[in-house]
C-alpha positions in Angstrom: -87.3 -10.8 2.5 -87.5 -14.5 2.7 -85.0 -16.6 4.5 -83.7 -18.1 1.2 -83.1 -14.6 -0.2 -81.3 -13.5 2.9 -78.9 -16.5 2.7 -78.2 -15.7 -1.0 -77.4 -12.1 -0.1 -75.1 -13.1 2.7 -73.4 -15.6 0.4 -72.8 -12.8 -2.2 -71.3 -10.6 0.5 -69.0 -13.4 1.6 -67.8 -13.9 -2.0 -67.2 -10.2 -2.4 -65.2 -10.1 0.8 -63.2 -13.1 -0.3 -62.6 -11.5 -3.7 -61.4 -8.3 -2.1 -59.0 -10.3 0.1 -57.6 -12.1 -3.0 -57.2 -8.8 -4.7 -55.4 -7.3 -1.7 -53.1 -10.3 -1.5 -52.4 -10.0 -5.2 -51.5 -6.3 -4.8 -49.3 -7.1 -1.8 -47.5 -9.9 -3.7 -47.0 -7.7 -6.7 -45.6 -4.9 -4.5 -43.3 -7.3 -2.8 -42.1 -8.6 -6.1 -41.5 -5.1 -7.4 -39.6 -4.2 -4.2 -37.4 -7.3 -4.4 -36.7 -6.5 -8.1 -35.8 -2.9 -7.2 -33.5 -4.0 -4.4 -31.8 -6.5 -6.8 -31.2 -3.7 -9.4 -29.9 -1.3 -6.7 -27.5 -3.9 -5.3 -26.3 -4.7 -8.8 -25.7 -1.0 -9.5 -23.8 -0.7 -6.2 -21.6 -3.7 -7.0 -20.9 -2.2 -10.5 -20.0 1.1 -9.0 -17.6 -0.5 -6.5 -16.0 -2.5 -9.4 -15.7 0.6 -11.5 -14.0 2.5 -8.6 -11.6 -0.4 -8.1 -10.8 -0.4 -11.8 -10.1 3.4 -11.9 -8.2 3.6 -8.5 -4.6 2.3 -8.9 -3.4 -0.1 -6.2 -1.0 1.4 -3.6 2.7 1.3 -4.6 5.1 -0.8 -2.6 8.6 -2.0 -3.4 10.3 -5.3 -2.8 14.0 -6.0 -3.0 16.3 -8.9 -3.8 20.1 -8.9 -3.0 22.7 -10.1 -5.5 25.2 -12.7 -4.6 27.8 -10.6 -2.9 25.3 -8.2 -1.3 26.6 -5.1 -3.2 23.3 -4.4 -4.8 19.6 -4.6 -4.1 17.4 -4.9 -7.2 14.0 -3.2 -6.6 10.7 -4.0 -8.2 7.0 -3.2 -7.5 4.9 -5.6 -5.4 2.1 -5.1 -7.9 3.2 -6.7 -11.2 1.5 -4.3 -13.6 3.2 -1.2 -12.1 6.2 -0.1 -14.1 9.0 1.9 -12.5 10.2 4.8 -14.7 12.8 6.3 -12.3 13.7 6.8 -8.7 15.4 9.3 -6.3 17.0 8.1 -3.1 17.6 10.3 -0.1 20.0 9.3 2.7 20.1 10.4 6.3 21.5 14.0 6.6 24.4 12.8 8.8 25.8 11.0 5.7 26.2 14.4 3.9 25.3 12.7 0.6 23.5 14.1 -2.4 20.4 12.3 -3.5 20.9 9.5 -6.1 18.7 9.2 -9.1 18.2 6.1 -11.2 16.2 5.4 -14.4 14.1 2.3 -15.0 17.0 0.1 -13.7 15.7 0.4 -10.1 18.3 -0.6 -7.6 20.3 0.4 -4.5 24.1 0.0 -4.5 26.1 -0.3 -1.3 28.8 1.8 -3.0 26.4 4.8 -3.0 26.5 5.2 0.8 28.7 2.5 2.3 31.7 4.8 3.1 29.5 7.5 4.6 27.6 4.8 6.6 30.9 3.5 8.0 32.3 7.0 8.8 29.1 7.9 10.6 29.1 4.7 12.6 32.7 5.5 13.6 31.6 8.9 15.1 29.1 7.0 17.2 31.7 4.5 18.4 29.9 1.6 16.8 31.8 -1.6 16.0 33.4 -2.1 12.6 31.7 -5.4 12.2 28.1 -6.4 13.0 26.8 -9.7 14.4 23.5 -9.5 12.6 21.6 -7.3 10.3 21.5 -3.5 11.0 19.1 -1.0 9.5 19.6 2.3 7.7 16.6 4.4 6.6 16.2 5.8 3.1 13.6 7.9 1.4 12.7 6.5 -2.0 10.7 8.6 -4.4 9.4 6.5 -7.4 7.9 7.7 -10.7 5.9 4.8 -12.2 3.2 3.9 -14.6 -0.1 2.2 -13.4 -3.0 1.6 -15.7 -1.4 3.9 -18.3 -1.2 6.7 -15.8 1.9 8.5 -14.6 2.1 8.2 -10.8 4.5 9.1 -8.0 5.1 7.5 -4.6 7.3 8.6 -1.7 8.0 6.3 1.2 10.6 5.5 3.9 12.3 2.1 3.8 14.7 0.4 6.1 17.7 -1.1 4.2 19.0 -4.2 6.0 22.8 -4.4 6.0 25.8 -6.1 7.6 29.4 -5.1 8.0 31.8 -7.8 7.2 35.5 -7.4 8.1 38.3 -8.1 5.6 42.0 -8.4 6.5 43.8 -5.2 5.5 40.8 -3.9 3.7 38.5 -3.0 6.5 34.8 -3.8 6.6 32.5 -3.9 3.6 28.8 -3.2 3.6 26.6 -6.1 2.5 23.0 -5.3 1.6 20.4 -7.9 2.9 17.0 -6.6 2.0 14.4 -3.9 2.5 11.2 -3.3 4.5 8.7 -0.5 4.4 8.6 2.1 7.2 5.8 4.4 6.0 4.7 7.1 3.6 6.7 10.3 3.3 5.7 13.9 3.1 6.2 15.8 -0.2 8.5 18.3 1.5 12.2 17.3 1.3 12.9 19.4 4.4 10.3 17.4 6.4 11.6 14.2 4.9 15.2 14.9 5.9 14.1 15.6 9.5 12.3 12.3 9.6 15.3 10.5 8.1 17.6 12.1 10.7 15.2 11.0 13.5 15.0 7.4 12.1 18.7 7.1 11.8 19.3 8.4 15.4 16.8 5.8 16.6 18.6 3.0 14.8 22.2 4.0 15.2 22.2 5.8 18.5 23.4 9.3 19.4 26.9 10.4 18.5 29.3 9.8 21.4 30.7 13.0 22.9 
């Protein structure tokens, strides 16, 4: 084979090698593009799944309270605006010897429901008839409510802030100040009452012997 023929053969080999390299690069680029497209679709599906889960899972239920002018009543409302209260049942510390109180959609706490029992129990503990600041009494509040068109139920312990204000010849009156969440409550009333008793003991102190 002549030297010119050999150069032509080697040139063809170089072009074939270069062509193969270009083809390999094209395949790699195509594969990378496909992988990126797949990743984008998977991420989009994951985001849609998260959004769907959020849409079908109602937000947790929490209550907030506002006191009226004379502190005789706390008006209750959900923290989440689109949750609608249908009714509530309130349980008091067992030491008060009070039956649960049930309300309808007019969600509230009235000092008259437990004020006398609260003062009587404080007396057994030798606590003062008047308070210098806000005191706390725990309650269990079970709420039936609507969320996203679904009927739901929530049970939680709340601290009710109160003060005792003295009045000449009429004794002290209970003034409600506000409310704060303690924590979720078990579905068992027996367990809930035991928890209420422990919470009240921790806040008011043991009965003086």
